[in-house]
N, C-alpha and C positions, 0 to 999 in steps of 0.2 A: 381578078384573082384575089384571094384572101390570104392575108399575112398575119402571123402571130409571133410574139416573143416568148418562148418558153423560159421559165425561170432558170437563171444561171448567172451567178455573179451579179454585177450591177446593171448590165445592159441586156441580159438575156441572150438566147440563141434564136436567130431568125429561122422561121419555119413557114412553109407554104401549107395551107389548109384546104381540104376539099370543100366544094360548094355546099355540101350537106353537113359540114362541121363534124364529120365522124373520123376522118383520117388526116394524117399530116406527114410531112417529110422535111427534114432539116435542109436548109439551103447551103449545105457544105460545098465549099469550092466556089460558091457564087458571092456570098456576103455573110459574114459571121453575125452581124447585128442589123437591125432595121436602119439605124443611123448610118451605118456604113453603106447600105444600099442607097439611101437617099442622097448621100454625098456624091454618088456617081450614078444617078438614077437613069440617065439616058443609055448608059452601057449595061447597067445591071438589070433594069426592068424587063427587057426582052428575054434574058436568061431565066429570070424568075417565072415569067409567063410560060416559057417552055416547060419548066419544071411543074408548073401547075397543070398543064395539059397532060403530062405524063402521069401525074397523080390521079387525074380524073379517069384516064383509061387503064389504070392499074399496070402500067408498064415499068414502074419502079417500086422498090420496096418501101412500104409505109408502116406507120404504127398508129395506134388509136389516139385520137385527139381528145384531150380532157381540158375543159375550160379552167378547171381549178389549178392546172399546171402552168397557166399563163400569168406573166406579168402584164402590165399595160403594154400595148404595142411599142411605145417608146417609154421604157421604164424611167427615163429622165430625158429632158429635152433642152436644147439651147434656148427655146422660146416657147412660152405658153401665154398667149394673149387672148383674153376672153372678152367678146363683145356682149352687147345687149341688144340683139337684133329684133327681138319681139317687144316692142315698146309697151304693149299692153301689160307685160310683166312688170316693167319699170313703174308704170302708173300705179299698179296695185301695191307693190311693196313700198313705194313712197307714201301711199295713203296710210299704210300700217304705221309709218313713223311720223305721220302728220306733216309730211313735207310736200310742198307744191312741186309740180313738174314743169320746168322751163319749156317753152315752145320749141327751142332749138333741139330738144331731144328727138323730135320727129324728123329732123333734117340732117343732123350730124351724129354719127354713131358714138355711143359710149363704149369705152374699152379700158380694161385694166390689165396690168402685167402681173400674172400670177406666179407663184412659186413653182418652178419646174424641175427642181433638183431631186425630188423624190415623189413619184406618183405611186398610188396604191394599185395593187393588182385587182382585176375585176371580181375576184372572189375573196380578197383580203378583208379582214374586219375593219370597221371604221373605229379607230381609237378615240375615246371620248374621256375628257377630264371629268372628275366627279363633281360636276356643277351644272345642273339642268337649266340654270338661268342663262346659260350660254346660247340656248335655243338651236340645237343641232338640227339641220335640215338637209334634205337631198335637193339637188337641182338637175333634172334630166335635160340633156342638151345634145346637139350635134357638133362635131368638130371636123375640121379638115387639116391635112398635113401638106405642107408645100415643099417644093425643091427651092433652089435659090431664086428669090424674087428681087429684081432690081429696084433701087430707090426710085420713087416717083412713078411706079407702074400704075397705069390706069386700070379701070375695072375690067375691061376686056382682057388685057394682058394678064391681070391678076388671076382670072379664071383659068388660064392656060397653065398656071403653076400649081393647081390643085392636083395632087397625086394620090391621096388617100382620104377616105372618109371613115369616121368612127363615132361611137357614142361616148358620152361623158356623164359621170356623176360629179358635179362641181359642188363638193361638200361645203356647207356654209354654217357659220355660227351667227345667227340672227341677233343674238344679244350683244354682239360686238360690232355689228355693222355700222350703227349710228356713230359710235365713238371713232371708228376708223375714218369714216367719211368726214366727220367734223374737223379732223386735223388737216384736211385739204390735200392729202397725198394719196387718197384712194384706199382700197382694201389691203389689209395685210394680216393682222391677227385673226380677222374674221373669216379668212379663207385658208383652212388647213389643206392637206394633200387631197387632190382629186383622184378619181379612178376612171379608167377608160375601158372600153369593151374588149373582150378577149381577142377579137380580130379587127384589123383595119382592112378596108376593101378598096380596090381601085374603082373609080367612078363608073367604068363600063360594066362593072358587076351589078350595078343598080338599075340598068335598063332605062325604061321610060320614066321611072320615078325620079331620075336625076336630070335636071334641065341645064346643067352646066354651072349652076350657082345655088340651087336650092334642092332639097330632098323632099319629095312630095309623098310622104307616108306617115301614118300615125306613129308617134313615139309613146310606148306603153310604159307606165310606171306603177309599181305596187308597193304597199307597205303592209307587212305581215300577211301577205297573200291577198289582201283586198285591193281592188283597182283604185288607183288615185287619179290617173289621167291617161288620155289617149289623144291628145291634140295632134293635128296634122302639122308636121314640121314645115310644109310648104305654104301654109296659110298664115297670114298676118305677120310674115317676116318682113319688117320694114326695110331692113338692109340685108341684101343677099351676101353670099361669101365673097363675090368679086368686090363688092363695096367695102366689106370688112378688111380684106387683105390690102386693098388700095389704101385704106385709111391707115393701117398699121405701117405700110411702106412709104408713107408720104414724105418722110424726112430721113429715112434710113433703109438700107437693104435688109431683107430677111434671109437668114441662113437656111439652108436645106435642113429639114426636120422641124421647122417652126410649126407650132400647133395654133390654129385660130378657132376659137369657140364661138358658137352662135348666141350664147346666153340661153336662159331657161325658155324652152318652147312653150308658147302661150297663145291660145286662141280666144278671141272675143266671141260673145254670143251674136246671133243674127241681128239683134237690135242694137249692136254696138256696146252692149253692157259687158260686165266682167266674165260672163260665162257661168255655166251651171255645173255642179258636181255630176259625176257619172250616174249616181243613184237618182238624180232628178232629170235624167235624160240629156245631160250635156256631155262634153268631152273631158271634163275634169281639168286637172292641173298637174304641172310637172314639179311642183314643190309644195310643201305644207304651208308656207307663208301665204301663198295666193288663196288657198282654201280657207285659212284663218281670216283673211281680209273679207272674203265673200261671206263667211259666217257672221262676221261682225256687222256687215252692211245689211244682210238679209234677216238676221235673227237678233241683232243687238248685242251679241256676245260671241266670243270664240269658244268652241267646244273641243276642237282638235288640239292635242298637245304636240310639241315638237318631239323628235326622236329621243328615245331613252334606251339604256342598255337592254339587250335582248331583242330589240326591234330588228326586223329584216327589211331591206329594200331590194327591189328588182327593177331593172331598166332594160328594155328590149325593143327591137323593131322587127316586125314580120313582113315578108314580101306578100305579094297578092295571092300566093298559094298557101299562106299561113306558115311558111318556114322562116326560122330565125336567120337573119342576115349577118349580124355581127356577133352572135352569141349574146349571153346575158351578163350584165353587171349584177351580181347578187352579193350583198354584203350584210353582215350583222354588226350592230353597234356593240362595242365592248368597252368596259372601263379600262383605262390605261393602268397597267401594272397588275391586272388580274387575269 
C-alpha cells in the first residue's frame, strides 16, 4: 500500500493513496497520523491495507490525490539517521576535499544523526541563504522507516522491522561540510532540512525489485529538467538496509518511526572508475558534488555550479512499466525571505 501525509498542522493527516497516485482517502478512524500508525503497526497496518483495497476497487469515497498537498510522509520524526551505504560516493566527495578514505569505510558503515524536527514537503521550496559559497547540493537517496527495533538486533532481525520505503532529497551545503567534519562531531550546519517523497510504500508494493534489504531500480534525478543521474539503487550498495539498521541499533533501541537513509546512491563504472555522465553513456550521479569531482578528474576543472535560486530539482523512481512509485520530489531553490 501507499501512504501519504496531507498537510495539516505539524504532523499531517494520514491518507491511503491509490497505486496509480491519482486518488486518496483519509485514514479516518484508523490512525490520524503516520506516526500514530507506526506506534501500533501490527494492529493498524491490516486496517490500512483493507482501506487500500477498498480504494483500488472504488468501494469507498475518494478524492483526487495531489502531490503538492503532501508533507513528507513523516513531517517530523523521532529519528533520522543517514548512512553512507554507497562507498563510491564517499570516495568521490572526499577526493573533492583532498581527504584520504580510511580502509575501514569499506567494512564499517558511516552514519550521522540528522535533524528530524522539521522536514520539507516534497514540493516545498528549498530555502537558501544569500551566499552561493555555501555550495547548495541535492542528494538523491532511498530511506526506510522502521517500527520498534530492539537494541542489538542482528541484520536479519533488522530487515523484519522495515515497514515503509521512500525517497529522500538530503539537502547539503558542501561549503560547510569540511568545517563540520573537522570539529569531530559530524554534520550539523551543513545539513539543513531534508525532503521525502510524497508517498511511502510498504515493501510488498515493490515486488521483485525489493529483495528484503535493497531496492533494485534506477533512482532518477534532474536539475532544471536535464537528467543528472539514474544509478541503480541495488548496485554498489556496500551496506544494505539490514546492516544499516543493525548498526544504528547496536547500542540502543530504535523507536517506531525511525528513518534510516541509504546515503547518496552512486554507481561505479564497469572498470571500477567513478562512472560517466549520462551524456557520455553512463548512469550519471545523484548529486552535483560527484559530477564536479568527475569533471575535475577528466577535464582538469569543474564546470558545473552548485544550485542557485530559481534552479529546480526532481527526484523520482519508476517501476518496470514506467509508472512513478513514490511520486516525485520536485523543489525550487528560493532565497530566504523572498
